[in-house]
C-alpha positions in Angstrom: 18.0 79.3 79.4 14.4 79.3 78.2 13.4 76.8 80.8 14.8 79.1 83.5 12.9 82.0 82.1 9.6 80.0 82.1 10.2 79.1 85.7 10.9 82.7 86.7 7.7 83.8 84.8 5.6 81.3 86.7 7.1 82.5 90.0 6.3 86.1 89.0 2.7 85.2 88.2 2.2 83.4 91.5 3.7 86.3 93.4 1.6 88.8 91.6 -1.6 86.8 92.3 -0.7 86.5 96.0 0.1 90.2 96.4 -3.1 91.2 94.5 -5.3 89.1 96.8 -3.5 90.3 100.0 -3.5 93.9 98.9 -7.2 93.9 98.0 -8.2 92.3 101.3 -6.0 94.6 103.4 -7.1 97.7 101.6 -10.8 96.9 102.1 -10.1 95.9 105.7 -8.5 99.3 106.3 -11.6 101.1 104.8 -13.9 98.9 107.0 -11.9 99.7 110.2 -12.0 103.4 109.4 -15.7 103.3 108.8 -16.3 101.3 112.0 -14.3 103.8 114.0 -15.9 106.8 112.4 -19.5 105.6 112.7 -19.1 103.8 116.0 -19.9 100.3 114.9 -18.1 97.2 116.3 -16.9 95.3 113.2 -19.9 95.5 110.9 -18.1 97.4 108.1 -14.9 95.5 108.6 -16.6 92.2 107.9 -18.5 93.7 104.9 -15.4 95.2 103.4 -13.3 92.1 104.0 -15.9 90.1 102.0 -15.8 92.7 99.3 -12.0 92.6 99.2 -12.1 88.8 98.8 -14.6 89.0 96.0 -12.8 91.9 94.3 -9.4 90.2 94.7 -10.8 87.0 93.3 -12.2 88.7 90.2 -8.9 90.5 89.6 -6.9 87.3 90.0 -9.2 85.5 87.7 -8.7 88.2 85.0 -4.9 88.1 85.5 -4.7 84.4 85.1 -7.0 84.5 82.1 -4.7 87.1 80.5 -1.6 84.9 81.2 -3.3 81.8 79.7 -4.4 83.7 76.6 -0.8 85.1 76.1 0.7 81.6 76.5 -1.8 80.0 74.1 -1.1 82.7 71.5 2.6 82.1 71.8 2.1 78.4 71.3 0.0 79.0 68.2 2.6 81.3 66.8 5.3 78.6 67.4 3.3 76.0 65.6 2.7 78.3 62.6 6.5 78.7 62.1 
């Protein structure tokens, strides 16, 4: 049963990472499109905000993966101490 739980945990992490990146990029794209429409530009803010979404999503994903790695290493240390 524990092997199945690890597999499901890994799938959940991958899904969370993918949704975080996609959400970040789409949110920033929407802001860029609205600014382009409001200010009358033709894609300038869309490109800028897509890049910001990629960077912001990458930083968030990096932190999420770092937290998962830290939690797993702490669990491994606790298992060895027992």
